[in-house]
Structure formats: C-alpha cells, structure tokens
N, C-alpha and C positions, 0 to 999 in steps of 0.2 A: 842709399836707401831706395832711390828710384829704380835701380837695377833689380833689387830684390823684389820690389813690388811688381815690376814688369815681368820678371821671371815667374812669379806666383800667378799672375793673371794669365800668362801664356800657358802655364802648366794646367791651370783650371780649365781654360778653353780647350786644350787638347784632350783632357780627360772627359769633358762634357761631350765633345764630338765623338770620341771613341766609344763612349758608353751607349750612345744612341744607335750605333751600327749593329745590325742583326747579322747573324751568321748566314751566309748564302746557303740556299737549299741545295741538297745533293740528291742524285738519283737514289743513292743508298742511305738507309736510315730514316727515310721519310715515308709516311703513309700517304699514298696517292689514291684519290677517288676520281673515277671517270666523270668528266663534265660534258663531253661531247664526242659522239661517234655516230657515223652513218649507220642506220639500221637499228639503232636503239633510241627510243624516245626518252626525253628528259623525265617524263613521269615514271618510267621504269627505272632509270638511273637513281632517281631521288626517292624511290619507294621505301628503301631501308638505308640507314647510315652506312652499313658495310657492304652494300651491293656494289659490284664492279670496282673492286679495290685491288691495289698492288702494293707490296712492300718488299724491298730488296735488302737482304741481310749480307753485308760484306764479309762477316766472319766466316761464313761457310758458302758464300756465293749462291744462296738459295733465294728464290722468289716465292712468295705465297700471296694468296688473296682469295677473293670470292667473286663469283659471278652473281646473278640474281637468284641462284639456286644452290650451286655446289661450291665447295672450297677446292682450291688447286694449289699445287706446289711443284717445284722443279729447280733446276739449275739455270743460271744465267751467265753469260760471258759478255764482258764490257772491254772494249779496246778503243780508246779515244772516244768518239761519239757513236761507234758501232755497238749494237746490242742484239744478242740472240738468246733465245730460250731453248733449253735442252732437257730431255728426259722428264717431260711434264707429266704429272699424274693428277687425278682429281677424284673426289667422291662422286657417286653416281645415283643421287636421288632424282626422282622424277618430279617435276614441278610444272606449274603453268608457265607459259611463255618461254619454253625451251629454245625457241628460235633466237631469243636475245642472247642466251648463253652460247649457242652455237656461233653466232656472229662475233661475240667477244673472243671466243677461243680461236676462231679463224683469224681474227685480227692479230692476236698474239703470235700465231704461227707465221704471220707475214712480216713481223717487225725485223728491221735490219739496222735501224738507226734511231737515236733519241736526241732530244735537246731539252734542257731545263732552262726556262726563261722566267725569271721571277718566281712566282708561286705555281707555275705551270710546268707539267711534263708533257712533251709532245712526242708521240711515237710515229715513226715513218716506215714505209716499206716501198722499195723501188722508187724513191724520191717523191712519194705521195704521202700526204698527211693521213694517218689512219685513225688516231684518237688523241684527245686532249684530256689530261688529268689535272686536278688541282690538289695542292698539298692540304692535308687535313690538319687543323690546328691541334696542338698537343693536348689541350684540355678535352677535345672531342675524340682523340685517338685512343682512348682507353678501350680495352677489349670489351666487346659486347657480352652480355650475359648469355650463357648457354641456353639453348632452346630445348 
C-alpha cells in the first residue's frame, strides 16, 4: 500500500511541475513589439499597440508587421541564429514622423542574427545590438480594427 501511495504522490508531483511549465517562445508564431531601438523614442513606440511590430509565419516563411505608419511584408531566412529579410515590400502612406519609419526599415535591412531570450527578441547586425522586441501576450495580440 505504501508503494502505491508513494507512486501516486510522485505522479501527482510530476504532473504539477509539468503543468506549470510554459512553452518556450519562438521567433516564429509570436507577435513581437519593439521595446527599444536607437533613434526611436519610447513615446513613438508606445503610441499605438501595433506600431513597430514583427510576426514571422513559418508556413510560408513570410514576415509582416507595421512601422509607425505603414505595413510591411516579405520573406525571411533563418539558419541557426542567422536571420535575413528578403523581397520586402510596404504600403506607402505619408505620415508624421517618417524618420522613425525610415530608421526601423534601415534596422531591418541590417539584421544578420537574432536571439530569443525569455520574452525578448534581440536583433543584431555586424555583432552589434540593433533592436529589442517583447512578446505580445496572446490576449493583446488580436488583430486591431481596420481604420
């Protein structure tokens, strides 16, 4: 009887520990929101929930997102921790603070490596940190209403 009880307690403990573990975040399938980048103030980053975002879709290796003005899309290539963007396109609306959009697009063009650390995505170019993104919680990642 003691063995059955001990086995039940061990099974319960293993189940409890396993249930509390969260799936590790991945570059792909996560909505990423810029949190820090030289040349773009936090007030501009936080002005709208979907400003300066990235989302990587592994099904078709497409990346999409938004600057502070326009939406963009294109292909990405991942090999180990290397990351490059290809054939990027974007809408072309004119908006205030276009310098922030230009800085963001130039940053994407300079990316050659990435790292996911906890809930952060860090993009690098020539061994220099270029930008840091934070994962958007699932409840907040629903698509914004069309404007």
